[in-house]
Every structure is written in C-alpha cells, then in structure tokens.
C-alpha positions in Angstrom: 28.3 -23.4 27.6 25.8 -24.8 29.6 22.3 -26.5 28.0 20.5 -23.5 29.5 22.5 -20.8 28.2 22.8 -22.7 24.5 18.7 -22.5 24.2 18.7 -19.0 25.4 21.2 -18.3 22.4 19.1 -20.4 19.8 16.1 -19.1 20.9 17.0 -15.5 20.4 18.7 -16.3 17.1 15.7 -17.9 15.8 13.9 -15.0 16.9 16.0 -12.6 14.8 15.9 -14.7 11.7 12.2 -14.9 12.2 11.6 -10.9 12.7 14.1 -10.9 9.3 11.3 -12.9 7.3 8.4 -11.7 8.5 9.2 -7.6 7.7 11.5 -9.0 4.6 9.1 -7.2 1.9 11.2 -4.9 0.3 9.4 -1.5 -1.0 10.8 1.2 -3.4 9.4 4.3 -4.2 10.1 6.5 -7.2 8.8 9.1 -9.6 9.2 8.2 -12.9 11.1 10.4 -15.7 8.6 12.3 -17.9 8.1 11.5 -21.5 8.5 13.9 -24.0 5.0 15.7 -24.5 4.3 15.5 -20.7 0.7 16.7 -20.2 -1.1 16.0 -17.0 -4.8 17.1 -18.4 -4.4 14.9 -21.5 -7.0 12.7 -22.2 -5.0 9.6 -22.7 -1.9 8.5 -20.9 0.9 5.7 -21.0 4.1 4.8 -18.9 6.8 2.4 -20.1 7.4 0.6 -16.8 11.2 -0.9 -16.5 12.4 -2.9 -13.6 14.7 -5.7 -13.4 13.0 -8.3 -10.7 14.6 -11.6 -8.9 11.5 -14.2 -8.1 8.3 -12.5 -7.3 7.5 -8.7 -7.0 4.7 -6.0 -7.3 4.5 -2.8 -9.2 1.8 -0.6 -8.0 1.0 2.9 -9.5 -0.8 5.6 -8.1 -0.8 9.3 -9.4 3.2 10.3 -10.3 4.2 7.5 -8.0 5.6 3.7 -8.7 6.2 1.4 -5.6 8.1 -1.9 -6.5 7.6 -4.4 -3.4 9.9 -7.2 -3.7 8.3 -10.8 -2.0 10.7 -13.1 -2.8 14.4 -12.6 -3.7 16.8 -10.2 -4.5 15.5 -6.5 -3.9 13.9 -5.4 -7.3 15.0 -2.2 -8.7 13.8 0.7 -11.4 15.5 0.5 -14.7 14.6 4.0 -16.2 10.6 4.0 -15.9 9.1 6.9 -18.0 5.4 8.2 -18.2 3.4 10.9 -20.1 1.0 11.8 -17.1 0.1 11.0 -13.6 -1.9 8.1 -13.3 -5.6 9.9 -13.1 -6.8 9.9 -9.4 -10.2 10.9 -10.1 -11.6 8.4 -13.2 -10.3 6.7 -15.7 -11.2 3.5 -18.4 -9.6 1.4 -20.5 -6.7 0.5 -18.5 -4.4 -1.8 -20.2 -0.8 -3.2 -19.7 1.3 -5.0 -22.7 4.7 -6.9 -22.0 7.6 -6.0 -23.9 10.3 -7.5 -22.3 11.1 -10.5 -19.7 11.0 -14.1 -19.9 8.3 -14.7 -17.4 5.0 -13.3 -17.7 3.9 -10.0 -16.1 -0.1 -9.7 -15.2 -2.5 -7.4 -14.1 -3.5 -8.1 -10.7 -5.8 -4.8 -9.8 -7.1 -2.2 -12.0 -7.2 1.1 -10.6 -10.6 2.5 -9.4 -12.1 4.3 -6.8 -12.2 1.4 -4.2 -8.8 1.1 -4.2 -7.6 4.6 -4.4 -7.0 4.8 -7.7 -4.2 2.2 -7.6 -2.9 -0.4 -9.9 -1.3 -3.3 -9.1 1.1 -5.5 -11.5 2.4 -8.9 -10.4 5.8 -10.3 -11.8 7.2 -13.6 -11.1 10.7 -15.0 -12.3 11.2 -18.2 -11.4 14.2 -18.8 -13.6 16.8 -17.7 -11.0 19.0 -14.9 -11.1 16.9 -12.0 -12.4 15.6 -10.5 -15.1 15.0 -7.3 -16.7 11.2 -6.6 -17.5 9.2 -3.9 -19.3 5.6 -3.1 -20.2 3.5 -0.8 -21.4 0.3 0.8 -19.7 -2.4 2.6 -21.1 -5.4 4.3 -20.0 -7.9 7.0 -21.0 -9.2 9.8 -19.0 -12.6 10.5 -17.7 -14.2 14.0 -16.0 -13.4 17.1 -16.9 -11.0 17.5 -13.4 -7.3 17.9 -14.1 -5.2 14.6 -13.7 -3.2 15.8 -10.8 -1.8 13.5 -8.2 -1.4 17.1 -6.2 -3.6 18.8 -3.6 -6.4 16.4 -2.6 -7.4 14.7 0.5 -5.3 11.4 0.8 -7.8 9.6 3.1 -5.5 6.6 3.1 -2.7 8.6 4.6 -4.8 10.7 6.8 -6.1 7.6 8.7 -2.7 5.8 9.0 -1.3 9.1 10.7 -4.1 9.1 13.0 -3.7 5.4 13.9 0.3 6.0 14.3 -0.5 9.1 16.6 -2.7 6.6 18.8 -0.3 3.6 18.5 2.8 5.8 19.7 0.6 7.4 22.6 0.2 3.9 24.0 3.7 2.7 23.7 6.3 5.8 23.7 9.7 5.9 22.6 11.5 2.6 20.6 8.3 1.6 19.3 7.2 2.5 15.9 4.5 1.1 13.3 5.0 0.3 9.3 2.1 0.2 7.2 1.2 -1.8 3.9 1.2 1.0 1.5 -2.4 0.3 0.1 -5.8 0.1 1.7 -9.0 -1.0 0.9 -12.0 1.2 1.3 -16.0 0.7 1.4 -18.8 3.5 1.9 -20.9 3.5 5.0 -24.8 2.6 3.5 -27.8 3.3 5.4 -30.0 0.4 6.7 -33.1 0.0 4.2 -36.4 1.1 5.2 -35.8 4.4 7.1 -38.6 6.8 7.2 -38.4 10.2 5.7 -37.2 11.6 8.5 -34.0 10.2 8.7 -33.1 12.2 5.4 -30.0 14.3 7.1 -28.4 11.2 8.6 -29.0 9.3 5.4 -26.8 12.0 3.6 -24.0 12.2 6.7 -23.4 8.1 6.5 -23.5 8.7 2.4 -20.4 11.1 3.0 -18.6 8.1 5.0 -16.2 5.5 4.0 -14.3 3.0 6.3 -10.6 2.7 5.3 -9.1 -1.0 6.5 -5.4 -2.0 6.0 -2.8 -3.9 7.3 0.5 -3.1 8.9 3.5 -4.4 11.2 4.5 -2.9 14.4 7.7 -3.1 16.8 9.4 -2.3 19.8 12.5 -3.1 21.3 11.7 -6.5 22.4 8.3 -7.5 20.1 6.9 -7.8 16.8 3.1 -7.9 15.9 1.3 -7.7 12.7 -1.9 -5.3 12.9 -5.1 -4.5 11.2 -6.3 -0.8 11.6 -9.1 0.7 10.5 -10.9 4.1 10.2 -14.2 6.2 9.4 -13.4 8.9 7.1 -15.9 12.1 6.4 -15.0 12.7 2.4 -16.6 15.9 2.0 -15.3 17.3 5.0 -11.7 15.6 4.5 -11.8 14.4 8.0 -11.1 11.1 9.6 -13.7 10.8 12.5 -12.2 7.8 13.9 -9.3 5.4 13.7 -8.1 2.3 15.8 -6.0 -0.8 15.7 -6.0 -4.3 16.6 -2.9 -6.9 16.8 -3.3 -9.8 15.0 -1.6 -13.3 14.7 0.9 -14.2 17.3 3.4 -12.3 19.0 7.4 -12.3 18.8 9.3 -11.5 21.6 12.8 -11.6 22.7 11.9 -10.5 26.2 8.8 -9.4 28.3 10.2 -6.2 29.7 7.8 -4.0 27.6 4.8 -5.4 25.5 2.9 -3.6 22.7 -0.3 -2.3 23.8 
C-alpha cells in the first residue's frame, strides 16, 4: 500500500470516528404509564421516574413526554416510569424531586417555567461503571384554571424548528438532513424605553413576540456541522414570523464534492 493511499484511509477512518463521537448523544422518548387516579386537571401531580443509566444522562420532562439523553456511556433506558398527570404546560409551583434509588446523586438541573417551555431537566451521573437503576419522585402543584393537558396548544419551538428545517432542505436538497436538540431557549422582545404614546400599537405588537433560540447539527453525504438557529414567533397569533440558521464551529468533510449551505 502506498503512503498516499494509507494517509487517505487513515483520514477517512478518523473522520468516521470523530463523527460518531460528535453525534453520539442518544435520545429516547417515551410516555410514562398512568398511575391509578390519573387526572390531568388535578391541582397536584407526581411522577415516579425509573431509568437505567451508565455514566452520564439527562432526563427531561415536558407535558406527557419524558426524554432520556445519554451523554456518556451505554444507552440509557426507561424502567417503568409512571405519572398521575402530565407536567402542566401553563403554570406550576413547588416543583421538587426526591431520589429513592441509585448509587450516585440525582440533581435538578432546570426547573420548568415559561422561559424553557415548561421543561424540567434532571441530571444523573454514575461514575462507578456498569450502570445502575435510578428512581426519583417528582412532585408539583398546578396554578391557574386551565386544564393541565399537553394537547392542543401552539408548540412554538416545534413550529420554529419546522421552518428552519424547510429552509435548510431548500438550500441543500436531497441527501442532507438536520437534527435539533429537543429543547430551546426563549426570550421576549421588549420595546426600547423612552418611546412616546404614538408607539403604543407597535409596543403591543412587540410584547406579543418572542425569540426562540436553539442548537442542532446538519449532515450530508460528505459533511457534518453544528449549527445554531433562531426564530421570531408571534405568540398571540400562534405563528412563526421568521426563522434562520447559522453554522457554528468547524466542518468535518470526507470530500469536497458538495458542501452544506
């Protein structure tokens, strides 16, 4: 084998390994079983989360869905999680977790609230090798008169991601695709202070808009890249006003025939 041929094969192998590492985080999505007395409109709710984790994982809860993201180690899995109602998607208080099983610590990394789309995040680190079963009880109190159903409401994050995906595919065509991290950040768009009364209509319009920001990854037959995306959403009309994406970091390519745009 010539030296040039060996170098080419080595570079391709390194690219495959690096790509596997960059996109190695694994998500599983599930709907927990319903505990006896399931009531989506109750003022108090709880979940009994049971998962198997090896090394590091994140458990995220939103509505009636649980996501388990494996950050390091073997792929995590559900071990029979149950809930008495969906996690409220309007307002809640007194959100708490209490660990009941597992050899390492379970910690609350993010409380659910308006700014994170009412998404809770729990971190688990198991550094002892071989994995272990973890269990923790999640409890909360609901506020307001709205029924705690995750059902029909405008999912602004999903709508934003759909618009960005369409824009990406229109630029890159067949053989390319985009994956988003499941969760995004949002912030309201506030009018600059000091504006006169004549700007009242514009001020109301801006107060009904939010900016959605998140991260993802794009791939084609010959290239993979990380990216960030953002959208402007009109929350009153339930509509995405604008959406775009930008590549971040370096590019991993196996050839130069086609490049992500």
